[in-house]
C-alpha positions as CSV (number, residue, x, y, z in Angstrom):
1,M,0.0,0.0,0.1
2,I,1.2,3.6,-0.7
3,P,1.8,5.0,2.7
4,F,-0.2,8.3,2.3
5,L,-3.2,6.4,1.2
6,G,-3.6,4.9,4.7
7,T,-3.9,8.2,6.5
8,P,-7.2,9.3,8.1
9,T,-7.4,12.2,5.7
10,A,-6.9,10.0,2.7
11,I,-9.6,7.5,3.9
12,W,-12.0,10.4,4.5
13,L,-11.3,11.9,1.2
14,A,-11.6,8.6,-0.6
15,C,-15.0,7.9,1.0
16,S,-16.2,11.3,0.3
17,L,-15.2,11.0,-3.4
18,I,-17.1,7.8,-3.6
19,L,-20.2,9.8,-2.6
20,L,-19.4,12.5,-5.2
21,A,-18.8,9.8,-7.9
22,A,-22.3,8.3,-7.1
23,A,-23.8,11.8,-7.3
24,E,-22.3,12.4,-10.7
25,A,-22.6,8.9,-12.1
26,E,-26.3,9.2,-13.2
27,E,-25.4,12.3,-15.4
28,M,-22.3,10.7,-17.0
29,P,-23.1,10.6,-20.7
30,A,-22.3,7.5,-22.7
31,G,-19.0,7.6,-24.2
32,A,-17.6,10.0,-21.7
33,P,-13.8,9.9,-21.0
34,A,-12.6,7.3,-18.7
35,P,-11.3,8.2,-15.2
36,V,-7.8,9.6,-15.2
37,A,-6.4,6.4,-13.4
38,A,-7.6,4.4,-16.4
39,T,-6.0,6.6,-19.1
40,D,-3.0,8.3,-17.5
41,P,0.1,6.1,-17.4
42,D,1.6,8.5,-14.8
43,W,-1.4,8.5,-12.6
44,L,0.4,7.1,-9.6
45,A,2.9,10.0,-9.8
46,T,0.1,12.5,-10.2
47,L,-1.5,11.0,-7.1
48,R,1.7,11.4,-5.1
49,R,2.1,15.0,-6.2
50,S,-1.5,15.7,-5.2
51,A,-1.0,14.1,-1.8
52,D,2.2,16.1,-1.3
53,A,0.3,19.3,-2.1
54,L,-2.1,18.6,0.7
55,Q,0.8,18.8,3.2
56,W,2.2,22.3,2.3
57,S,0.9,25.9,2.3
58,D,2.4,28.9,0.5
59,D,4.0,31.5,2.5
60,T,5.6,33.7,-0.1
61,I,4.8,33.8,-3.8
62,R,6.9,35.4,-6.6
63,H,5.1,34.6,-9.9
64,D,5.6,30.7,-10.2
65,W,8.4,30.7,-7.4
66,R,7.0,30.0,-4.0
67,L,8.3,29.5,-0.4
68,Q,6.1,26.9,1.4
69,H,5.7,25.7,4.9
70,R,4.3,22.6,6.4
71,P,1.6,23.6,9.0
72,G,2.5,23.2,12.6
73,E,6.2,22.8,11.8
74,D,9.3,25.0,11.0
75,A,9.9,22.9,7.8
76,C,10.0,25.1,4.8
77,R,10.9,24.7,1.2
78,I,11.3,26.7,-2.0
79,L,9.7,25.4,-5.3
80,D,10.8,26.7,-8.8
81,P,8.2,27.2,-11.6
82,R,8.5,23.5,-12.4
83,D,7.6,22.7,-8.7
84,E,11.0,21.2,-8.3
85,I,12.4,21.6,-4.8
86,V,15.3,24.2,-4.8
87,L,15.9,24.2,-1.0
88,E,14.5,22.6,2.2
89,G,15.2,24.0,5.6
90,S,14.1,26.5,8.2
91,R,11.7,29.3,7.3
92,Q,14.6,31.8,7.9
93,A,17.0,29.9,5.7
94,C,14.4,29.7,2.9
95,L,13.7,33.5,3.2
96,D,17.3,34.3,3.0
97,A,17.7,32.1,-0.1
98,L,14.6,33.6,-1.8
99,A,16.0,37.1,-1.1
100,S,19.3,36.1,-2.7
101,L,17.4,34.7,-5.8
102,E,15.7,38.1,-6.1
103,Q,18.9,40.1,-5.7
104,A,20.5,37.9,-8.4
105,G,17.6,38.7,-10.7
106,K,16.5,35.1,-10.9
107,V,13.1,35.9,-9.2
108,S,11.1,39.0,-10.2
109,P,9.0,41.0,-7.7
110,V,5.3,41.1,-8.2
111,T,4.0,44.6,-9.1
112,G,0.8,46.3,-10.3
113,A,-2.6,44.7,-10.6
114,T,-2.6,41.1,-9.2
115,V,-5.1,38.3,-9.1
116,I,-4.8,35.5,-6.7
117,V,-6.4,32.2,-7.6
118,L,-7.4,29.6,-4.8
119,H,-8.2,25.9,-5.1
120,G,-10.8,24.0,-3.1
121,L,-10.8,21.3,-0.4
122,G,-8.7,18.2,-1.1
123,E,-7.2,19.8,-4.2
124,G,-4.0,21.6,-5.0
125,R,-2.8,24.3,-7.3
126,R,-2.6,21.9,-10.3
127,S,-6.5,21.8,-10.3
128,M,-6.6,25.4,-11.2
129,L,-4.0,25.5,-13.9
130,P,-6.6,25.8,-16.8
131,L,-8.3,28.9,-15.3
132,V,-4.8,30.4,-14.4
133,A,-3.6,30.0,-17.9
134,F,-6.8,31.5,-19.4
135,L,-6.6,34.5,-17.0
136,R,-2.9,35.1,-17.8
137,K,-3.8,35.3,-21.5
138,N,-6.8,37.5,-21.1
139,L,-6.0,40.0,-18.2
140,D,-3.5,42.8,-17.9
141,A,-2.5,41.6,-14.5
142,T,-0.1,39.3,-12.7
143,V,-2.0,36.0,-11.9
144,L,-0.8,34.0,-8.9
145,S,-1.9,30.5,-7.8
146,F,-2.1,30.2,-4.0
147,G,-1.8,26.7,-2.5
148,Y,-2.7,25.6,0.9
149,A,-2.8,22.3,2.9
150,S,-6.6,22.2,2.8
151,T,-7.0,19.0,4.9
152,S,-4.1,19.3,7.2
153,T,-5.2,22.3,9.3
154,G,-8.1,24.6,9.7
155,I,-9.5,27.7,7.9
156,D,-7.9,30.1,10.4
157,D,-4.5,28.7,9.5
158,H,-5.2,28.9,5.8
159,G,-6.3,32.5,6.2
160,R,-3.1,33.4,8.0
161,A,-1.1,31.8,5.3
162,L,-2.9,33.9,2.7
163,A,-2.1,36.9,4.9
164,S,1.6,36.0,4.8
165,V,1.5,35.8,1.0
166,I,-0.3,39.3,0.7
167,K,2.0,40.9,3.2
168,G,4.9,39.8,0.9
169,L,3.4,41.6,-2.0
170,P,3.8,45.3,-1.1
171,A,4.2,46.4,-4.7
172,A,0.9,44.9,-5.8
173,D,-1.2,48.0,-5.8
174,S,-4.5,46.1,-6.3
175,I,-5.4,42.6,-5.5
176,S,-8.4,40.5,-6.8
177,F,-9.4,37.0,-5.9
178,V,-10.8,34.0,-7.7
179,G,-11.7,31.2,-5.4
180,H,-13.1,27.7,-6.2
181,S,-15.2,26.0,-3.5
182,M,-13.6,26.3,-0.1
183,G,-10.9,28.6,-1.5
184,N,-13.6,31.3,-1.2
185,L,-14.0,30.6,2.6
186,V,-10.2,31.0,3.0
187,V,-10.5,34.4,1.4
188,R,-13.4,35.4,3.5
189,R,-11.5,34.4,6.7
190,W,-8.5,36.4,5.6
191,M,-10.7,39.4,5.1
192,G,-11.9,39.0,8.6
193,L,-8.3,39.1,9.8
194,A,-6.8,41.6,7.4
195,A,-5.5,45.1,8.2
196,E,-7.3,48.1,6.7
197,D,-4.5,49.0,4.4
198,D,-4.4,45.4,2.9
199,L,-8.2,45.5,2.6
200,A,-8.0,48.9,0.8
201,R,-6.0,47.0,-2.0
202,V,-8.6,44.5,-2.7
203,R,-10.4,45.3,-6.0
204,R,-12.8,42.4,-7.0
205,M,-13.6,38.9,-6.1
206,V,-15.1,35.9,-8.2
207,M,-16.6,32.9,-6.3
208,L,-16.8,29.7,-8.2
209,G,-19.2,27.1,-6.5
210,P,-18.7,28.6,-3.0
211,P,-20.3,26.9,-0.1
212,N,-21.2,30.3,1.4
213,Q,-24.1,28.8,3.4
214,G,-22.4,25.6,4.4
215,S,-22.8,22.3,2.7
216,E,-25.5,19.8,2.7
217,L,-23.2,17.2,1.3
218,A,-20.8,17.8,4.4
219,R,-23.8,17.4,6.6
220,M,-24.6,14.1,5.0
221,V,-20.9,13.0,5.7
222,A,-21.3,14.1,9.3
223,K,-24.2,11.6,9.7
224,I,-21.8,8.7,8.7
225,G,-20.0,8.3,12.0
226,V,-16.7,6.8,10.7
227,L,-16.3,9.5,8.1
228,A,-17.1,12.3,10.5
229,A,-14.5,10.7,13.0
230,L,-11.8,10.5,10.4
231,S,-12.3,14.1,9.1
232,N,-9.7,16.7,10.1
233,G,-8.5,20.2,9.3
234,A,-10.8,22.3,7.2
235,A,-12.7,19.2,6.1
236,R,-13.6,18.6,9.8
237,E,-14.7,22.2,10.2
238,L,-17.0,22.1,7.2
239,V,-18.5,18.8,8.4
240,L,-18.8,19.4,12.1
241,D,-18.1,23.1,13.0
242,W,-19.8,25.1,10.4
243,Q,-21.8,27.2,12.8
244,R,-18.6,28.2,14.6
245,I,-16.5,29.0,11.6
246,S,-19.2,30.7,9.6
247,K,-19.2,33.5,12.2
248,D,-15.7,34.5,11.3
249,L,-16.1,34.6,7.6
250,A,-16.3,38.2,6.4
251,V,-18.5,39.4,3.6
252,P,-16.1,40.8,1.0
253,P,-15.9,44.6,1.3
254,C,-15.3,44.8,-2.5
255,P,-17.5,44.0,-5.5
256,F,-17.9,40.3,-5.8
257,G,-19.7,37.9,-8.2
258,I,-20.8,34.3,-7.8
259,V,-20.8,31.6,-10.4
260,A,-22.8,28.5,-9.5
261,G,-23.2,25.3,-11.4
262,G,-26.6,23.8,-12.0
263,K,-29.3,22.8,-14.5
264,G,-31.6,25.6,-13.8
265,D,-34.3,23.3,-12.5
266,D,-35.3,21.7,-9.2
267,R,-33.2,18.6,-9.5
268,G,-29.6,19.5,-10.5
269,Y,-26.9,17.1,-11.2
270,S,-27.1,15.1,-8.0
271,S,-30.0,12.9,-6.7
272,F,-28.4,13.1,-3.3
273,L,-29.0,16.9,-3.0
274,A,-32.3,18.8,-2.7
275,G,-32.9,21.4,-5.5
276,D,-30.5,22.6,-8.2
277,D,-26.8,21.8,-7.7
278,D,-23.5,21.2,-9.4
279,A,-23.2,17.7,-8.0
280,V,-21.3,19.0,-4.9
281,V,-22.7,22.5,-3.8
282,R,-26.4,23.4,-4.0
283,V,-27.2,26.6,-5.9
284,E,-28.8,28.1,-2.9
285,E,-25.7,27.4,-0.7
286,T,-23.6,29.6,-3.1
287,R,-25.5,32.8,-2.4
288,L,-24.3,35.6,-0.1
289,P,-26.1,38.8,0.7
290,G,-24.3,41.7,-0.9
291,E,-23.3,39.9,-4.1
292,D,-22.9,42.3,-7.0
293,D,-23.7,39.7,-9.7
294,F,-24.7,36.1,-10.0
295,L,-24.5,33.6,-12.9
296,L,-25.8,30.1,-13.2
297,L,-24.0,27.8,-15.7
298,P,-24.5,24.2,-16.7
299,V,-21.3,22.9,-15.2
300,H,-20.3,20.3,-12.6
301,H,-18.4,21.5,-9.6
302,A,-15.1,19.8,-10.3
303,A,-15.1,21.0,-13.9
304,M,-15.5,24.8,-13.3
305,M,-12.0,25.7,-13.9
306,K,-11.9,24.0,-17.2
307,H,-15.2,25.2,-18.4
308,Q,-15.0,28.0,-21.1
309,G,-18.0,29.8,-20.0
310,V,-16.7,30.0,-16.4
311,Q,-13.4,31.2,-17.6
312,Q,-14.9,33.9,-19.7
313,A,-17.3,35.0,-17.1
314,T,-14.5,35.2,-14.4
315,A,-12.2,37.3,-16.7
316,A,-15.2,39.6,-17.5
317,F,-16.1,40.2,-13.9
318,L,-12.4,41.0,-13.0
319,K,-12.3,43.5,-15.8
320,T,-15.8,45.1,-15.5
321,G,-17.4,44.1,-12.2
322,R,-20.2,42.3,-14.1
323,F,-20.8,38.9,-15.7
324,P,-21.6,38.9,-19.4
325,A,-25.2,38.4,-20.3
326,P,-26.1,34.7,-20.9
327,A,-26.3,33.8,-24.6
328,P,-29.9,33.6,-25.7
329,A,-31.3,30.2,-26.2
330,P,-31.4,29.2,-30.0
331,A,-34.8,29.9,-31.5
332,A,-36.9,26.8,-32.3
333,A,-36.8,25.7,-35.9
334,A,-39.8,26.7,-38.0
335,V,-42.1,23.8,-38.5
336,A,-42.1,22.8,-42.2
337,K,-45.4,23.0,-43.9
């Protein structure tokens, strides 16, 4: 057995993913692509990288260079743009090494308009690559991808890790956010902790499938004793401690828009969930008083970052503060006489 697959977090995630797979199975069209494990010869290496990403949080980001720390320890490392480890050691040793790289001109500072993209629970930065690539091509801004150990520690710690990253971007004169799923809760927690001068730099935020009102799916997991007992970190908070953590989630003080996935009916993609949903989050759970715009698109939760409509809507809101108007439905063909 691969060691990391036997950890409580991995077991909890595996069981939860079974529920998600069941929820999505009834909507999988005939001829749909096979699961990654069946088509990707390097799936084991990909799995190992994904497991590794769950253990580290970004502390400082310079474009695609990053200094990361392992939550609860002084263990730090520097990753280059290929995610290769350049140095491992104490935080101070890594800070000194990163400063040397900057002084040598190998790492550039982040300046001007900046967008920070955050992944969701049980994911890593790799999951957001399609959206990051699209935004880099379509925005006049520096786009950074923030990674955090979503299942290793709680939302408070993730919010403080984000605070460290933002503190390390003094030349970023405006900062916008794009969060997927729990990534939005991390930003909202940071906003509750942030200093006024940092909040003053925040320009706009796009929320993709955010569980702003908690998660019915998480409440279902909580009713399965063994899964609730195995959950930890932010996963445990979402499952068992929503009433507590929700009080510390700030409403964004900037214009923000919400993109929800769903069918536009009362059934959604999952027979497990009541009402319209994206197979993981119910449309009603995404809403947040004060939202400046809202868009419903026919997309599953896990596919949002790869969906062209989501990508275009995200870029549009970051540019203008509004989502584009939905395309009109094609007119019915005239009946031949």
